[in-house]
C-alpha positions, 0 to 999 in steps of 0.5 A: 764218712757220715751221711748228713741225711741221718743227722739233724740240726738242733737249736735249743734256747730258753727265756726269759734272760734280760728280765730275769737278770734285771730283776735286782736290787743289789749287785749280788742279785745281778750276779747271782741271776747271771750265774743261774742262767749259766748253770741252767744252760750248762745242764742242758749242754751236758745233756745234749753232749759237748761232742755234739755241739756246734755252738758253743764248742766248749762249755763251762758252768760259769759262762754260757749263752742261753742258745745252743746249736748242735748236730744230733742223730735224727732218730735221737734228736727229740729224745735228747732235746727233751732230756736237755729241757728236763736237765735244765728244769732239774737244775733249777729245782736243785738251785732253788732247793739249796737257796732255800736251805741256806735261807732257813726261813719260817714256813707253813702251808701258805708259805709252801703254796706260794713257793710251789706255785712260783718255783716248782709248778710254774717256774720262770723258764720257757724252753724252746727247741727245734730240729730239722733234717740235715742236708747238704746245705748247712746254711739253709738248714740253720736258717730253716731251724731259726725260722721254726724256732721263731715260730715256736716262740710266738705260737706257745702260750703260757698260762699266767698265774694269779699273784695276790697280795703284797708283792716282792721287791725285786720284780714288783709283780709276784706275791711275796712269801709270808706265812698264814697269820703274818703280813708280807712286811711283818714276816720279812721284818722278823726274818731279817732279825734271824742271826744267820741273815746279815744286813747285806743279805736282807734289809731290816724292818721289812724294807725288802720282801722276797718271792720264791724267785727272788729268794733263790737269787738272794741265797743261791751260792753258785760260784766258790762261796764268792760274794759279788762286790756291792756298788759302793765297793766298786765306787770306792775301788780306786780310792781303796787302791790309792790308800792301800799304796799311799797311806796303808797306816791310815787305812789300817787305823780306820780298819781298827776303828771299824773292828770295834763296831763289830760290823759284818765283813762283806770282803772276808778274803781281803785281810787288809780291809775286809769291809764293804768299801761303803765304810770309806764314805763318811756319809755311811758313818751315821746312825741312820745309815748304819741301821739301814745298811748293817742293821746295827744301832749306834749313837753319833758318839760311838761312831765318832772314832771311826769318822775320825780315822776316815777323816785322817785317811782323807788328810793323809791322801791330800784331802782325796775322797772316794768317788760316789760313782761306779760304772756298769758295762754292757757290750754285745756282738753286732749282727751275730744273726746276720753273720750266721744267716749269711754263711756261704758255700757247701755244707762243710764251709757252712758248718766250718764257719759256724764252728770257727765263729763259735771258737772265736767267741770262746777265745774272746770269753777266755781272754775277757775273764783271764786277761781283761776284766780283773778285779785288781784292775778295777773290773768285776765280771757279771756275765760273759756269754761269748758275744755279750758281756756285762760287768762293773768297773771303777770310775777310772777303768770303765772307758779303758776296759770297754776299748780293750774288750771291743778290740779283743773281740775284733782280733778274736774274729780275725780270719773268720769274719769282720766282727764288732762289739758295741754297747754302753758304758754307764756312770751311776751313783753308788746309792742310785736304785739298781733297777733304774741304773739297769733301765738307763744302761739298756737305753744307752745300749740301744742308743749305741746300736741305733747307728748305721750298720755295714753289710755284716751288721757291724756298728762298732759303737760305744755309748757312754752315759752319765746318770746323775741322781735326779737328772736324765742321763747325758749321752755321747756315742763314739767308735771305740778307736776314738776312745783309745786315748780318751784319758790322756787327750781329754781327761788329763787336761781337765785334771791338770787344769790346762783346760777350764771346767767351763769349756764344755758349757761355753762351747755349747753356747757358742755352737748354737749358731754353728748350723748356719755357719760354714765349716771353716767358720765352725773350726775358727770358733771352736779353736778360739773357745778352746784357746780362751779356756786353756792355761797360758802355756797350753795354747798350742795344744789347745788348738791341736785339741780343737782340731781333733774335736771337730774331726771327731764330731765329724766322725760321729756325724757320719755314723748317725741316722738321725734327721739332724745328724749335724746337731746331734753329733755337736751336742754329743761332742760337747757331751764328751767334754762334759764326761772328760770333765766329770772323770777329771774330778773323780765324779765330784763336783 
């Protein structure tokens, strides 16, 4: 039997994470940023040794958390953790060197000095690790290690480097790469003309300027030569699936028209339609947009055949057009720290709980990638760290995917601990700046997490937000269970015209006086409005929906911690109807 006194409990982590991922102007930046983080964590985990890991129990180069917990021999702990830090930095330099080679850009001494400073001498990574002697109480050991880690994070100071001149397009904070006698804008204008750099990789005319970190993100290729789909492709996904199923001849006619334009094929693996799905939007087929998106010069007359075949495709589908909106989902395990801090019992039970918890997270991550978030079902996985998930989804698949993921997370932890997943689903226009979309997504996640938690830190809450261009996001919260039949109960009646589109707004006006009414009067008012806005043959069903809506609003109210939960719950209940109407219209007004 191993003597725990000869062992050490170690925690290893690194940052930044969220800011590194969110510095993105394209979906590919987001995907590559997440992939880089996983590769760095994997390199550190390999150096520590999988056999020593408590969390995660299994490792993969593609989906890794940025925090590792391990049990090490006490006399080897410091050396092993330093080896893990060196492995992480070494992997970063390897990824950076490969990206620079793929980019194959002009460089000189000035360019190299910027690159060396940003990527090699002062890389973005702050690595933290601690270890404590193992005792008979695993829970106490873990708490002490966590306390020490927090102290190290707050005490360590990092020298800030001076970044002069024009800044890069992703962060807006670091000097853009350039050469001695060329301004950053002129430099990147020239680089965009290079034959091996497509417009999908770099915007023309110097509209994008990259620093060393952004260059690594933009040109790294880590996952089997896979290019992540654009936001336009995700937005157009439901339409593409419909076209392939219902109008394949018209779709092929449009493909053939595009073939004559000599455009970059962003989806080479798809023999049916190998182009970015932005070419299913008529507004893309203009001289201005083609120059901006594809760095190709066309006259309106040259684009006319492709516009005609696209209109033919719309007509073949009953004048259906692709939705200009897509969804991005961010889900995070509730109260993970609370659960680990409250590990009870002996050393064996404490570690056993941690290992079982880790195993459940691994099971959930595996199910997420292999069974739930699938491209053929409109899901595009960006990051899958076990207790947190980031993904894109097509408009109609987003809420069902969120519900499936929250359910799978609960099920994976059954028998270990009661655990829930909370977070946000944000609907955004495919041409909205990704930086704004990510900021709105984080805000929506925080809004979801601002509700009451149980003793284990569980909140079990989803926030769905609708971010229309130029408007503040409209937000509504609900437990995932209430959304299991969202499409059939709420979207379908609007889609089939059984509920009038004006219902949410009329109901909102009606309920301005609700706070002064008794519950029975509110119920009567809601029932009246639902029935008045229902089709003649939908009156009974509308009354049933009115009853469900009132109960739903009460469920929302019970979870809120605002000063006026009743009014907030009513507003969010109305917003749920607005979101249902929006989905019923396919994101089109």
